[in-house]
N, C-alpha and C positions, 0 to 999 in steps of 0.2 A: 503494499500500499504506498502510496506517498508520504513523502516527508508534512506536506501541511495538514493541519490538523480539520478533516472533512466536517467532523462533526460541528464545527466553530461557523463553519459558514455556511449550514446546513441550515443553523440556529437561527444565524443572521437574514439568512435568505427568507427563512419562514417567518421573522419577524417583519422584514420587509412587506412581504405579500399580503401578512396579517392588515398592515398601517393601507397599502394600496389597496385593498377591497374595504377598509373604512371611510377613505376618501373618496372612492367611485361609487360607496351609497350615499354618503353623505352630498356629493354632485347629482346624483339620481334625487334625492329626496327634495334637494335643493331647485332642480329644474322644477319638480312636480309640485312645490310650494309657492312658485315664484318667487323665489328669494332675488334679492338684488346681485347686480352685474358684477358689483366689487367680492359679493360673497362665494360667487361662482367662481370666479377668477383664482379665488385664495384655495379654493378645490384642486382647482386645473393646475396651479402652480405647484401644491402640494403632489399632486399625482404625477406631473411631470419628475420631480424632485426622488419621488420614491422611487418611479423607473429608470431613472437613471443610476441610483445605487443598486437597484437589481440587475441590471444589466452588468454594472461591473465583475458584482459577487458572482452572477452567473458564467460568467465566462471562465473563473477559478473554476469553479463547480464541472462545469463542462469540459475544460482541458484534464480536471484528476478525474474524474467520469472515462474520460478517454485513455487515458494511461492504464487505471486499473481493468478497465475492460479488457485492452490487451494485455494485461499480464495474465489475468484471471481466466481468460477465453469466454467475455461475456457478451449478449448482445448490449449496444451501448442506448439502451430504454430505461425509462425511469420503472417498471416493472419489473426487470431486469435486475436492476438495483436495488430495490426492496427485498425481491427473493434473497439477493445476495447476502445484505446487510440483514436478513432476517435469522440468516444461521449463526452471523459472527458479530452483531451489535445490534441489538434490540434498538435502542435507543435510537439509532441511525434512521432504521428501518421505520422505525413509530412517526420519527419528526418526516421520513420523505412521505410516509401515507399522508399526512395532514396536508404536507405543500400539494400533494396530486388532489385532496381536496379542495382546498383555498383556491388551485390553479384552475380547475371546473368551476366553480363559485364566479373567480374574476371573470372568467371567459363568458359567464350565463350572466354577470350584469353588466359587462361591457356590449353585450348585442343588445340588452335592453334599454343602454346608452343609446347606442345608435340610433334603437329603433324612436327613442322618445326624443331625441334631436331631429330625428328626421319629421316626425307629426308635429312638432313645435316649430320647424322651419315651413312647412307646408300651411300650418295655422296661419303663420304669421303672413304667408303671402296671399293668401286667400283675403286676410284682412287689407293689406294693400291694394288686390285688387277691387276691393269694394271699395272703398274710398279714394281710388284713382281712375278709374273705368268709370267713362259717362254712362248713366241708366236712365231709362225712361221710367224710371217708376213713379205713380203719382205722388204726391206731396200734399199734406194737408197742413193747414194752421195749426193753433192752438186751441182753436172752436171747433175743430172737425171740417174748417169748409175747406173745399178744394182748390188747389192752386194748379196753374199751368204745370205742366212738363219743365222739369229745370234739370237741364243738364249737369252731370257731377252733383246730384242732390244724396250723393251718400251718406255727406255730413249731417243732414235734415233730419229732422224727424220724420219718419215714414210709415202710413198707414197702410 
């Protein structure tokens, strides 16, 4: 096994994944609750920061796993390493299982965020079209009296 402490790297990677999932959930809830842009940008910056940290650690882990897979003639897959460490080091195996679960959660949350943002953009496009495009909807005054058709009447009270 390589000299670098794989337990420490996996533990740090797991902690970063938990933080990443937390901020992704905060972003999702912020979008659903129409939080202000400053708050959403904060969550995005934290996600970006955690993703960069994760990328650095992931490179180290991947390099160690490649060396280990060659050394012990293993497939270079997460499940193969979970099986391998279940025989040699139960703690590492358990953390790899947790990592696998969190990666699935992050993937699911990421897909939800994509769909949520797509829906939000489509909603905003519809609102823009309502107020930008001319329409020929009859407009009524406060007393319910009919007025002539007014182009670009989207901002007026419509009956």
